[in-house]
N, C-alpha and C positions, 0 to 999 in steps of 0.2 A: 429383571432384564436378562434377555438371552444374548450374552456377549458373543456366542458363536455366530449368530446371524450377522451381527455388525462386523465381526472380523472376517467372515466369509466375503461379504461385499467389499470390505476394506482390501482384501486380496485382489479383487478385480481392479480397484482403483490403483493400487500399488503396481500391478502388472502393466497397465496401460500408461501410467505416469512414467514408469521406467523406460518404456519404449521411446519416449521423447528423447532419450539419450542418443538415439540414432543420428540426430542432426549434428550434435557436437562430435560424434564419432566420425562422421563423414568429413567434418572440418579437420579433425585430428589426422585423418588419413591424407587429406589434401596438403596439410603443412608438415606432415611427418612428425607430429608432436603428441605425446600422451595417448597414443592409440590404445595401449594396454590398460590405461586408467579407465577409459570409457567402455572398453570391452568387458573388463572385470566387473565394473559397476553395473552395467546393463545385465550381465548374467546374474549377479546377486539380487538385483531388484526384481527381475522377472521370476526367478526361482522362489523368492520369498512370497511373491504374489500368488503364484500357482499353489504353493503349500497352504496358504491361508484360505484359498478358495474352497479347499476340501473340508473345512471345518463344519459346514452346514449344507445339507442337500437341498433345502428349500429356504433360501434367504429372503425373507420378506419382513422388513423392519417395521416395528411399531413406533410410537412416539419416543420412548426412551432409547430404543435401538437406533433411531434416526439421529438423536442427539449424540450418541456415542460414535456413530459412524462419521458424522461430520467433523467432530472434534478430533478423532483419531486420524482421519484422512489428512488433515493439515499437519498433524504431528508426524505421521508417516512420510508425507511428502518432504518434510524438512529433513528427516533422517536419511531418506534415499538421496536427496539432493546433496547431503553432506559427504557422501561416500566419495565422489570424484574429487572434491576439494581435499579431503583427508589423504587420499592416495596420491594425488598430484603434489601435495605439500611435502611428502616424504622425500621426493627426489630433488626438491628445490630449496630446502631449508627455509620454507615459507612459514609464516605464522599459522597457516592452515594445517600444518603438520600436527598441531595440538587439536585433539578431538573436540574440545569445548569451543575453540575458535572456529573450527569447520562447521559445527552445528549452529553457532551464532550467525555466521555468514549465510548459511543455507536457509535458516529460518527467516533472516532478514530479507532474503531474496524472494522466497515463496510467499511471505506475507506482504510483499511489496513495501517493506519499510525503508530499505536503502541505507541502514546503518551498517558500517563496515569495520572490520578489524585489519583491513589491508591499507597500508599507507602507499606512498608513491613507489617505494621499492618493492612492496608486495605485489602491486599490480604489474610491474615490469617483469617480475620473475615467472609469471605464469603464461601458459601457451594461449594461442588464439582459441582453442577448443574450450579450455577451462573458462576463459573470459566470456565466451559465447554462452556457455552453460549458465554462468552467473546471470547473464541477461535473460536467457530463455525462461528460467524458473520464475522470474518476475512476471513474465507475460502469461505463463500458465496459471499463476495464482491471481492475476489481475481480475478477470471476469469470474473466477471461482472454479476450483477443481471439481467440485460436485456438479456445478452447472455444466461444465464440459462433459463430465461422465453421463449426465442425464441426456445430453444432446446426442451422444453417440452409442450409448449402451441401453438396450431395452429393459434388461433386468433391473437396472437402477431406476429407470424412469417410471416403474410401477408405482413407487411412492415418492415420486420426484417433487411434488408440491411441498410436502413436509420437509424434505431434505433441503430444498432451495430456501424455504422460509428460515431454516436454522442457519444457513450459510450467508444469505443475501445481506449486504451491508445496508443497514437502515431499518426502520421500524415496520415496514410493510413490503409485501411482494406484490407487484402488479402483474397479473396474468394477462398476457397479450393475445393468446390464442386458446381455443378450447382444450388443446392438449398441452400439458406442461412441457413435454419434450420439444414441441414446436416452438414454445416460448424460449426455451434454452437455446435452440438452434438460431432463432432470430437474434437474440442478444449476442451470441458469439459471432454471427455473420457481420453484424454492425461493427463489433470490436475488431474483427479481422480486417474489414474494409478500411477503417480509420488507420490501422497499423500499416497496411500496405501503402496507403496514400502518403503517410508521413515518410516512409522509407523511400518512396519514389521521388518525392519532393527533395529530400535531403541529398539523394544521389544525383538528382538532376542539377542541383546547385553545384555539386562537385564537377560534373561534366561541363557546366557553363562557366566554370572558373571562379565562382563566388565562394567556394569552400574547398580549398586545396587539400585539406586533411580529412574531409568527410568522404572517405572512399566507401566502397560497397560494404566492407566489413563494418565500418562505423555506422553507416546508415542503417544496416540491419540491426546492429546491437542497440542503437538508441531508439529505433522503432519498437523493439521488444521491451524497453523500459519506460517509455513515455506514456503510452495509453494505459498501462496498468498502474500508473503513478508510482513507479518503482524507485527511480532515482539512482540506480547503479549506472556507472559509466566506465568504459575501459580506459578513459583518460583520467589521470590523477587530478587535473584541474576542472573536471566535470565539463559543463558546457562553456566555461570560460576559455577552453582550448580552441573554440571555433569563432568564426567571424561574427560581426554584429548581425549580418543578414541571417545567418543560421539561428542565432539567438532569437530573433524576431519570429522565425518560422515555428520554433518550439512553443511559443506563448499560446497561440490559439488552440493547439493540440492538447496542451496541459489543461486549459480551461474546459475543452470538450470532455476530457477524461473525468472531470468532476461533475458532469451533468448526468442526470438519470438517463441511462441508455434506452429506456423504454420510450422516452420522448422522441428520440430519433426514429424509432419505429413508426410512431404516429406521423412524423414529418414525411417519411417515405411514402406513407399512404395518402399524402396530401392534406393531412389534418394539422395545418400549421398553427391554428389557434390553440391547440392543445398545449403546445410548448409555451406560447406567449401568455396563456392564461394561467399557467402553472405558478402558484405562489412561491414554491421553493426555488424554481428556476429564476424568477424575477429577483428574489432576494439574493440568491447566489451571484447572479450577474451584477446586481447593484453593489453588493459588498466588495467584489473585485474592483469595480470601477472607482468607488469612493476611496477605498483603502489605498489603491494604487496612486490616485491623485494626491492624497495626503503624503504618502511616502515619497513620491517624486518631488513634491515641494520641499520636504525635509532634506532630501539629498541635494537638491539644487541650492539650498541655502547653506550647505556645507556641514550638516550634522554628521555625515559619514566622512571617512578619509577620502583623499583625492580619488576621483573616479577614473583617472587615467590621463594620458597625454592627449588632450583634445585640441591642441594648437591655440588654446585661449579663446576660441570662438564661442559666442553665446549659443549659436545654433548647435554646435557640437556638445556643449555641456548640457543643454536642454534635452537633446536626443538621448544622451547617455543616461541622464538621471531618470528619464521616462522609461527607457529600456530596462535599466536595472530594477526600478520599482515594479514595473509590470511583470518582469520575469520572476523576481523573488516572490511576489504575492501570488502569481499564478501557480508557482511551484509549491509554496508552503501552505497556502490556504487549503488546498485539497490533498496535501501530504505527498506530493511528487518527490521533492527532496533534491532536485537539480539545483545548481547554483552557477551564477556568472560572476560572483564577487564573494570575497570572504566576509560575509556580513557579521561574523563573530567579532570582527574588529571595528564595526561601525560604532557611531556614537550611541548614547543611551536612548535618544528619541527614536532612531531608526530601529534599534533592536527591540524596543517595546512595541512598536507597530508590528514587527514581524511576529513577536510572541503572541500578540492579540490575534493575528491572522491564523496562527497555528491552532487556536482553540476552535475555530469555526468548522473546519472540515468540509468535505464535498457533499454532494447530494445523495439521498437514498437511491440505491439502484445504480450508483456510479462505481468506479473502481477506487475512488478516493477514500481516505481513512478519516479519523477524527470523530468528533461528536455528531456531525452531520447538521446541515442547515435546517432540515425539517424539525429536528428535535429542539433547536433553539427557537424556532417559530412557535411550536406548541408550548414550550416552557414559558416563553414570554406571554403568550395568550392566557395560560393558566394563572400566572402571576397577576395579570390584569383582571382576570375574572375574580380571583380571591380578594383583591382590593375593592372591586366593585360590590361583591356580595357581602363584604364586611360592613359596608355602609348601608346595604339594602338586603338584609338577611332573608327576606321573604321572596326574593327574586330568584328564579331558576334560569341560569344563563349557560347554555352549552358552549363548548369550545368549537369554533368553526375554522376550517382551513380550506381555502378554495371553494367556499360555498357549501362544503360538506361538514356535517357534525362529526367530530372526532370521538370515537368510542372511548368510554371511561377506562376500559381495560388497556387500551393503547396508550392513554395518557399516563396511567400508572406505570406501564412498562417503560415509557420514555423517562419518567422521573426517576425510576429505580436505576436505569442504566446510567443516567447523568450523575446521580449520586455515587454509584459504584465507581464510575470513571474518575471522579475527583478524589474519592477516598483512596482508591488503589494507587493513583498517581502520587498523592501526598505521602502515603506510607512508603512508597518505593523511593521517593526522593530522599526521605530521611534514611532509609536503609542504605542507599547508594553512598550517601555522604559518610555514614558511620563505617561502612565496610571499607571505603577508600582510606579513611583515617587509620583503620586497623593495619593496612599494609603500607602505610607511610606515603600514600598518594594524596597530594593536596588538591582537593576538589571543593570548589566554593558551593555555597547553597544554591546560587543561581544556576551553576553548571549542573548540579545534581538534579535540580528541578527540570531543567531543559532536557536532560538525558532521559528522565522518567517520562516526560511528555512526548519526546520524540519516538520512544519505543512503544508505549501503549497506544499512541495515536498513529503508529505506522508512518511517521513523518521522515525519520532518518537522521538528518543533521540537527544539532542543537546549537549551543553557544559554548564559547571557550574551547577547551581541547576537543570537544566533540562537534566542532563547527563543520561547515561544508567541506573543508579541505583537511579535516582532522580524522581521527578514528577512535574506536572504542577499545583499542588493544590494551590500553593502560589499566583498565579495570581488572579486578581479581576474577578468577574463574567463577567464584560464587556469584558475584555481581553480574557477570555475563550470562550465567545460567538463569538468574532471576529476570534479566532483561529479555532473554529468549522466551521465557514464559509470558512476559508482558506483550511481546510482539505477537505471540500465538493467541493469547486471550484477546488482545486488541483487535486482531483481524476477524475473530469470531464474535466480536462485540460483547465480550466479557460474560454475559448472562448464560449462554449455553455451557461454557466451561465451568463456571461456578455452580450452575444447577446440577451438573454431573457430580461435582465434588461433594456438594451438600447431600445429594441423593445417596451417594456411596457411603457417606458417614452415617446418615439416618438408617440405612439398611444394614449396617454392620452390626454383628451381635454384641 
């Protein structure tokens, strides 16, 4: 592996990623807050990128260099994103003054996890610029840092197909146009369009008087974190801080974020049947509808704490139960992580339904995290095939999805990923519980399990102390560094990261 090639291209990624700090710098100038923080951070990031670009005169990555570039790009983006947090924390006595906390928060943002070490006091201590940066890094990481660079930089687009394959969430990459750079631009344009549409609707509700606290800043901030399924909010109460009308608006956009964005490209071309005939889309939509209906019934029957003062009307209770169920399922099934209720305090039936939803994940090619719907479909079909061929060993029965035969190599990759996902999650849950006991922090097995699932699945909130209105601050630095690794590995879907580690071990003398 020629690491100089990867690091040279990494320098280009770091340089342009750092330039995105210009937006929070303008906000800092507008409010007169933390101007020096973003000026210094911008200078550090651009300088580091320029220095790394000089490592190779002809950067053209092969397979292993592409793996290294993708993995290091997300790690570097997290480190660069942590610089403003760390610098801003020095002057506010914030938890982000600790470098481990700053890195955890930054990695959570870039990987669109939404787990935080900031409580209500922590959010209030920071400036508009810092909070906007916290939202912006989610948006940049949502569609993919490498996909963005391929769309705008010709030197990276040369081997863009291999790079996108390593970064894209899901087991396959759908090439929409003959040139991979055009595919990257198409995906980003759709992503931008949905983001701007949500921002416009939210601010429009504010102007119409339906959302008094959804000002322009909040509209932009929440637009930046919804489409990437990020989950960060400048409000300590997340989306519960806004009216019921606003909460209903978020639901369809969170669902959209979990759909394969390539399907929207086909819809724009008038190929509506492509979306309707897609097996993964139908399963994803059906899962949301069925689980929402079940959870709404559970909430209506009172398995959760009181849903609020509804005046005792049946209509009000029904609407609230349906809204709470639809919002939480749309948020957690595809790993968005927003909340309108502290579901960590719900009854066991409601919490188990949410836990089940967390395991599903979004669609391949979406910004959602988790295992992904298509993997569950293929896994279930493989199980069915094995049961069928056990009784009929002479029969050859291929696995089909949407009328197409699924390649056996792809099936093997899906099964390996799913196994690694569960093994790593289980080991991490045990480690978190043991490490918490070491420092005297009482963490239940269920809470440890939910924390491991929430970080490796890029979901964000879990249950107990890491619930939607809680934080991960109470964990030890060692646990937070491990969960930082889980967020990084989970966003890259584990295999590229572990493949590099295994390759490095095998190549060592």
